[in-house]
C-alpha positions in Angstrom: -14.2 12.6 5.3 -12.1 10.6 2.8 -9.0 9.2 4.4 -7.2 7.9 1.4 -3.7 7.9 2.0 -1.9 7.3 -0.6 0.9 4.7 -2.3 4.7 5.1 -3.1 6.5 3.1 -5.6 9.6 1.3 -6.3 11.6 3.9 -8.1 13.4 6.9 -6.9 13.0 10.2 -8.6 14.7 12.7 -10.6 12.6 14.6 -13.0 14.5 17.8 -13.6 14.1 21.2 -14.7 16.6 24.0 -14.6 15.6 27.1 -12.7 14.9 30.3 -14.5 16.0 33.1 -12.3 12.8 35.0 -11.5 9.1 35.1 -12.3 9.3 38.1 -14.7 9.4 35.9 -17.7 6.6 33.6 -16.7 4.5 34.6 -19.7 7.3 33.2 -21.9 7.4 29.9 -20.1 6.4 26.7 -21.8 3.2 25.2 -20.5 3.2 21.6 -19.3 -0.3 20.1 -19.4 -1.1 17.3 -17.0 -4.3 15.2 -17.0 -6.4 14.6 -13.9 -9.1 12.0 -13.7 -11.0 14.2 -11.2 -11.5 17.9 -10.6 -8.4 19.6 -9.1 -10.4 21.6 -6.6 -7.5 24.0 -6.0 -9.9 26.4 -4.2 -9.9 23.7 -1.4 -6.2 23.0 -1.4 -5.8 23.2 2.3 -2.6 21.3 3.1 -4.3 19.8 6.2 -7.4 18.7 4.4 -8.5 15.9 2.1 -10.7 17.9 -0.4 -8.5 18.6 -3.4 -7.1 16.1 -6.0 -4.0 14.3 -4.5 -1.5 15.1 -7.3 -2.1 18.8 -6.9 -0.9 19.0 -3.3 2.8 18.3 -4.1 2.8 21.0 -6.8 2.2 23.6 -4.0 3.3 22.1 -0.7 6.5 20.4 0.4 7.0 17.7 3.1 9.3 17.8 6.2 10.9 14.6 4.9 10.7 12.6 1.7 10.5 8.9 1.1 12.9 6.9 -1.2 12.4 3.2 -1.5 16.1 2.5 -1.8 17.4 5.1 0.7 14.5 5.3 3.1 13.5 8.7 4.5 15.5 11.6 3.1 15.7 15.3 3.7 12.8 17.6 2.8 12.1 20.9 4.4 14.1 19.4 7.4 17.7 18.6 6.6 18.2 16.5 9.7 16.1 14.9 12.5 16.3 12.6 15.5 14.1 10.3 17.6 14.7 10.0 21.3 15.1 6.6 23.0 11.5 6.6 24.2 10.2 6.8 20.6 7.9 9.6 21.6 9.9 12.7 20.7 10.8 13.5 17.1 13.1 16.6 16.6 13.4 18.3 13.2 16.0 20.9 12.1 14.7 23.0 9.3 16.6 24.2 6.3 17.5 27.8 6.4 16.6 30.4 3.8 13.4 28.6 2.6 10.4 30.9 1.8 6.8 30.4 1.3 5.3 31.6 -2.0 4.2 34.9 -0.4 7.8 35.6 0.6 7.4 34.8 4.3 10.0 32.5 5.9 9.6 28.8 6.6 10.1 28.5 10.4 9.3 26.2 13.3 6.1 28.2 14.0 4.7 27.4 10.6 5.5 23.7 11.1 3.7 23.8 14.5 0.8 25.6 12.9 0.5 23.0 10.1 0.6 20.0 12.4 -1.7 21.6 15.0 -4.2 22.5 12.2 -4.1 18.9 10.9 -4.9 17.6 14.4 -7.8 20.1 14.8 -9.2 19.4 11.3 -9.0 15.6 11.5 -10.5 14.5 14.9 -11.4 11.1 13.5 -8.3 9.9 11.8 -6.2 6.8 11.2 -3.0 8.9 10.9 -0.8 7.7 13.8 1.0 11.0 14.2 -2.3 12.8 14.8 -3.9 10.1 16.9 -0.9 10.0 19.3 0.1 13.7 19.2 0.7 15.3 22.6 2.0 18.6 21.4 4.3 20.4 19.0 7.1 22.4 20.6 9.0 25.2 19.0 12.6 25.2 20.3 13.8 28.0 18.1 13.1 29.4 14.7 14.5 26.3 12.9 14.0 23.5 15.4 10.7 21.9 16.2 9.6 18.8 18.1 6.7 16.5 17.6 5.9 14.9 21.0 3.7 11.9 21.2 1.6 10.4 24.0 2.9 6.9 23.2 5.6 5.7 20.9 5.0 5.2 17.2 7.2 3.9 14.4 5.0 5.6 11.7 5.7 9.4 12.1 8.4 9.7 9.5 6.5 7.6 6.9 3.4 9.7 7.4 5.2 13.0 7.1 6.3 12.0 3.6 2.8 11.8 2.2 0.8 14.3 0.2 -1.7 15.0 3.0 -2.6 16.0 5.7 0.9 16.8 7.1 2.6 19.0 4.5 3.6 22.4 5.5 1.5 25.5 4.9 2.0 29.1 5.8 -0.3 30.4 8.6 -1.0 33.3 6.2 -3.1 30.8 4.2 -6.0 31.0 6.7 -8.0 33.8 8.2 -6.4 35.4 11.3 -3.5 32.9 11.0 -5.4 30.8 13.5 -5.1 27.0 13.6 -8.9 26.7 13.2 -9.1 29.7 10.8 -11.0 29.5 7.5 -8.8 28.5 4.5 -8.2 31.5 2.1 -5.6 30.3 -0.4 -2.8 27.8 -0.9 0.6 29.2 0.3 3.3 26.6 0.3 7.1 26.3 -0.4 6.5 24.0 -3.4 7.3 24.7 -7.1 4.0 26.4 -8.0 1.3 28.9 -7.0 -2.3 28.5 -8.0 -3.1 31.1 -10.7 -6.5 30.3 -12.1 -8.8 27.5 -11.0 -11.9 25.9 -12.6 -13.7 22.6 -12.9 -12.1 21.7 -16.3 -8.7 23.4 -16.0 -6.5 24.7 -13.2 -3.5 26.8 -14.0 -0.4 27.2 -11.8 2.6 29.5 -12.2 6.1 29.1 -10.8 6.7 30.1 -7.2 9.4 32.7 -7.6 10.8 31.8 -4.1 11.1 28.1 -4.8 14.5 26.4 -4.6 16.2 29.5 -3.0 14.7 31.9 -5.5 15.5 29.6 -8.5 12.0 28.8 -9.8 11.1 26.3 -12.4 10.8 27.7 -15.9 7.5 26.3 -17.1 3.9 26.9 -16.2 1.7 24.0 -15.1 -1.9 23.2 -16.1 -4.1 20.4 -14.7 -6.7 19.3 -17.2 -9.7 17.4 -15.9 -10.5 14.5 -18.1 -12.6 11.8 -16.4 -13.0 9.5 -19.3 -10.1 7.2 -20.1 -10.7 7.2 -23.9 -10.9 11.0 -23.9 -7.7 11.1 -21.8 -5.8 8.9 -24.2 -7.1 10.9 -27.2 -5.8 14.1 -25.5 -2.3 12.5 -25.1 -2.3 11.3 -28.7 -3.2 14.7 -30.0 -0.7 16.6 -27.8 -3.5 18.4 -25.8 -2.0 16.8 -22.7 1.8 16.3 -22.1 1.7 13.9 -19.1 -0.8 11.2 -18.2 -0.9 7.9 -16.4 -0.7 6.6 -12.9 -2.5 8.8 -10.4 -2.8 11.4 -13.2 -5.3 9.1 -14.9 -4.4 5.4 -15.6 -4.6 4.2 -19.2 -5.7 0.7 -20.2 -3.3 -1.9 -21.6 -5.0 -1.5 -25.0 -4.5 2.3 -24.9 -0.9 2.0 -23.9 -0.2 -0.4 -26.8 -1.7 2.2 -29.1 0.5 4.9 -27.5 3.7 2.9 -28.0 3.1 3.0 -31.7 3.1 6.8 -31.7 6.6 8.1 -32.3 5.7 11.5 -30.7 5.0 9.8 -27.4 7.3 8.3 -24.7 6.2 5.6 -22.3 7.7 5.5 -18.8 7.0 2.2 -17.0 8.2 1.7 -13.4 7.6 -1.1 -10.8 5.0 -0.3 -8.2 4.0 -1.5 -4.7 0.3 -0.8 -5.4 -2.2 -3.7 -5.8 -5.7 -3.6 -7.1 -8.2 -5.9 -5.3 -11.8 -6.7 -4.6 -13.0 -6.2 -1.1 -16.1 -7.2 0.9 -18.6 -4.9 2.8 -18.2 -5.9 6.5 -21.8 -4.6 7.1 -23.3 -7.1 4.7 -24.8 -10.0 6.7 -24.2 -12.5 3.9 -20.6 -11.5 3.5 -19.9 -11.6 7.3 -19.9 -15.3 6.7 -16.4 -16.6 6.3 -17.5 -19.5 4.2 -19.3 -17.2 1.7 -16.2 -15.0 1.4 -14.0 -18.0 0.8 -16.4 -19.4 -1.8 -16.5 -16.1 -3.7 -12.7 -15.9 -3.6 -12.2 -19.5 -4.9 -14.7 -18.9 -7.7 -12.4 -16.3 -9.2 -9.7 -17.3 -11.7 -7.2 -14.5 -11.3 -5.0 -15.8 -14.1 -7.7 -14.5 -16.5 -7.5 -11.1 -14.8 -3.8 -10.6 -14.9 -0.7 -12.1 -16.6 1.1 -11.8 -13.2 0.5 -14.6 -10.7 -1.6 -13.3 -7.8 0.1 -14.2 -4.5 -1.6 -12.4 -1.6 -2.9 -8.9 -1.4 0.5 -7.2 -1.5 3.2 -7.1 -4.1 6.5 -8.8 -3.3 8.4 -5.4 -3.0 6.2 -4.2 -0.2 7.9 -3.9 3.2 7.5 -7.0 5.4 6.2 -9.1 2.5 8.1 -12.4 2.1 7.6 -15.5 -0.1 6.3 -17.3 3.0 3.7 -14.8 4.3 1.7 -14.2 1.1 -0.4 -17.1 0.0 -1.0 -17.9 -3.7 -4.6 -17.2 -4.7 -6.5 -20.5 -5.0 -9.1 -21.0 -7.8 -11.2 -24.1 -7.1 -14.8 -23.8 -8.4 -15.8 -27.3 -7.0 -14.6 -26.4 -3.5 -16.4 -23.0 -3.8 -19.7 -24.7 -4.6 -19.2 -27.1 -1.7 -18.6 -24.3 0.7 -21.8 -22.6 -0.4 -23.8 -25.9 0.0 -22.3 -26.2 3.5 -23.7 -22.8 4.2 -27.2 -23.9 3.2 -27.2 -22.7 -0.4 -28.5 -24.7 -3.3 -28.7 -23.9 -7.0 -32.1 -22.8 -8.5 -33.4 -23.5 -12.0 -31.3 -20.5 -13.3 -28.1 -22.1 -12.0 -27.8 -19.4 -9.2 -27.2 -20.4 -5.6 -30.0 -19.3 -3.3 -30.9 -19.7 0.4 -34.4 -19.3 1.9 -35.6 -18.4 -1.6 -33.2 -15.5 -1.9 -30.6 -15.7 -4.8 -26.9 -15.0 -4.0 -26.9 -11.7 -5.9 -24.2 -9.1 -5.2 -23.5 -5.5 -6.3 -19.9 -4.7 -7.3 -19.0 -1.0 -7.1 -16.3 0.3 -9.4 -15.1 3.6 -11.0 -13.4 4.0 -14.3 -12.3 7.6 -14.2 -9.1 6.8 -12.3 -9.0 3.1 -13.2 -10.3 2.4 -16.7 -9.1 -1.2 -16.6 -11.6 -2.1 -13.8 -14.4 -2.3 -16.3 -13.0 -5.2 -18.2 -11.9 -6.9 -15.0 -15.4 -6.5 -13.5 -17.0 -8.0 -16.6 -14.6 -11.0 -16.4 -15.5 -11.5 -12.7 -19.2 -11.3 -13.6 -18.8 -14.1 -16.1 -16.7 -16.2 -13.7 -19.1 -15.8 -10.8 -22.1 -16.6 -12.9 -20.4 -19.9 -13.9 -19.9 -20.6 -10.2 -23.6 -19.8 -9.5 -23.3 -16.3 -8.1 -25.0 -13.3 -9.7 -22.9 -10.2 -9.9 -24.3 -6.7 -10.8 -21.7 -4.1 -11.8 -22.3 -0.6 -10.6 -20.0 1.9 -12.4 -19.9 5.2 -10.4 -18.3 8.5 -11.0 -15.2 9.1 -8.9 -16.9 11.3 -6.2 -19.9 8.9 -5.8 -17.5 6.0 -5.6 -15.5 7.4 -2.7 -18.7 8.5 -1.0 -19.9 4.9 -1.4 -16.7 3.5 0.0 -16.2 5.8 3.0 -19.6 7.2 3.9 -22.7 5.5 2.3 -21.3 2.0 2.3 -24.1 0.9 0.0 -22.3 -1.8 -1.9 -21.6 -5.6 -1.4 -18.3 -5.9 -3.2 -15.9 -3.1 -4.3 -12.7 -2.7 -6.3 -10.0 -0.7 -4.4 -6.3 -0.2 -4.4 -3.6 -0.4 -1.7 -1.7 2.7 -0.8 1.9 3.8 -1.4 5.3 2.7 -0.3 5.8 4.5 2.9 2.3 3.7 4.0 2.6 0.1 3.2 1.4 -2.2 4.6 0.6 -0.8 8.0 -1.0 2.5 7.3 -3.1 1.0 4.5 -4.4 -1.9 6.6 -4.9 0.4 9.6 -6.9 2.8 7.5 -9.4 0.3 6.0 -9.2 -3.0 8.0 -9.1 -1.8 11.6 -12.2 -1.4 13.7 -12.9 2.1 14.9 -14.5 2.7 18.3 -16.1 -0.7 18.4 -17.6 -0.1 14.9 -16.6 -2.2 11.9 -13.6 -1.0 9.8 -14.1 0.2 6.3 -13.4 -3.3 4.8 -13.5 -5.7 7.7 -15.0 -6.3 11.1 -12.3 -8.2 13.0 -11.4 -7.5 16.6 -8.4 -9.8 16.6 -6.9 -8.1 13.5 -7.6 -4.7 15.1 -5.7 -5.7 18.2 -2.7 -6.8 16.1 -2.7 -3.5 14.1 -3.0 -1.5 17.3 0.1 -3.2 18.8 2.3 -2.7 15.7 3.3 1.0 16.0 5.0 0.4 19.3 7.3 -2.3 17.8 10.8 -0.8 17.8 13.1 -3.3 16.2 12.8 -4.5 12.6 12.7 -8.1 13.8 9.7 -7.3 16.1 8.0 -5.5 13.2 8.6 -8.4 10.8 7.3 -11.0 13.3 4.2 -8.8 13.9 3.4 -8.6 10.2 4.0 -12.3 9.6 1.2 -12.8 12.2 -1.0 -10.1 10.7 -0.7 -11.5 7.2 -1.4 -15.0 8.4 -4.6 -14.0 10.1 -5.7 -11.7 7.1 -5.1 -14.5 4.5 -7.2 -17.0 6.5 -10.1 -14.6 6.7 -10.5 -14.0 2.9 -10.8 -10.2 3.3 -9.6 -9.4 -0.2 -9.1 -10.9 -3.7 -6.1 -9.5 -5.6 -7.0 -8.7 -9.2 -3.9 -6.9 -10.5 -0.3 -5.8 -9.6 0.0 -2.8 -11.9 3.1 -0.8 -12.7 3.4 3.0 -12.5 3.1 3.8 -16.2 3.1 7.3 -17.7 2.7 8.6 -21.3 4.6 11.7 -22.2 4.4 14.1 -25.2 7.5 15.2 -27.1 7.4 18.5 -25.1 8.8 16.6 -22.1 12.5 16.1 -22.4 13.1 14.2 -19.2 10.8 12.5 -16.7 11.4 10.0 -14.0 8.8 8.7 -11.6 9.1 10.4 -8.3 8.5 7.2 -6.3 5.3 8.6 -4.6 2.2 7.2 -6.3 -0.1 10.1 -5.3 2.5 12.8 -6.2 4.2 11.2 -9.2 6.0 14.3 -10.7 9.1 15.8 -9.1 8.6 19.3 -10.6 12.1 20.5 -9.6 13.7 18.0 -11.9 11.3 17.9 -14.9 13.0 19.0 -18.1 11.1 20.6 -20.9 12.2 20.9 -24.5 12.8 24.4 -25.7 
């Protein structure tokens, strides 16, 4: 099961659209077409699952609380909440008058159903709320408690994300049972799935959204895996919104788009980083000296115009100027490290040991991240100069994630960090923490695992900061990742879009309630 959690960003949102009254005039609504780098899979849009494309969840489902970088956690379906002194009981008071798209009321039973279902469906999970869940208690129709076995400082952050803790009507599954088979997506969000397909998925306004004041436009997700085709669609007006999690565009494409007077570019700071990681199951890469040598063979100044200083961008929580080390490029030291590990260059100028060349496979995908192709080719040239052979394996998006999470048949891989509210703890816990004495996704480190296990119980901000200073220090010394880019959240909009502001949540970049469309 893919446990990608996703990445918030440094911008609050307000994308607006005035409500239209009722759904009787939906056929007259304007259509906003949004690109997707992967299939929407709306037939699998179970709020407690991981099977559909991430940007689609927020079109249909709302969260109990929302995340804002500047204001922290804000009201969502819950207008107020509290945490008891033990840090184990979270109580939420739901907004009144909210309805699901089928007209049924949002209540505490629906919240309990959603969280209990998430627990049942995700038995092997890195989500703290589910790992430590004791029980969900319905106090009355509009009051619900999440009770944990042990304290956690991550619950509110995790509830803001696109999955698996958004709220879904029990009517969405057979028999309204926690373990019932998913039938159709029923949420409180702006849209209802209308028609679904591999290439195009259409959604219509949820007439009960926003106290029966629905949005006045229809929404279409258009699957366009290829970056060049995606940019052509934006240029021609076949797509109205692209970029970010909706399908990143290369720097060259964006420069082209800036010259088109019919297009608008929205460029916002991000907390997301792109980086190269090592397979912890690879015997060669288990060697600290080899990882350090590979890292020091890479000149990140050729990969990005921004100075690479540590895995995480400076606006990520707990990141300071002192706990992120500047990337070091030192080819001579890299060569010496490999010689110290018993490697010597062969006649082709490639390091080898026991007659075996140091040849590594790098897995990338370009559907979501077209810029990775150029960066991979630059790395290939740099590592060749350092005596390391790099083979680039470009995979389709589905195969890429299967390779990362399940097959693990790669040596090196490009990946990205997650979003604001999940940074840095949930991201590191998801991919760098060992699971049941087995290696983590991107590291095999018992000491790091112990430090990550201890963090959620830290109550004060001072304790949390000290804990992450230690985590970062250990992580940096182990050379578990090489930063290759600190990208912004950049979107390209057609002239149909009157007003767009990035929502602040990387994996759900559009605030549908506030999107304005030209008449």
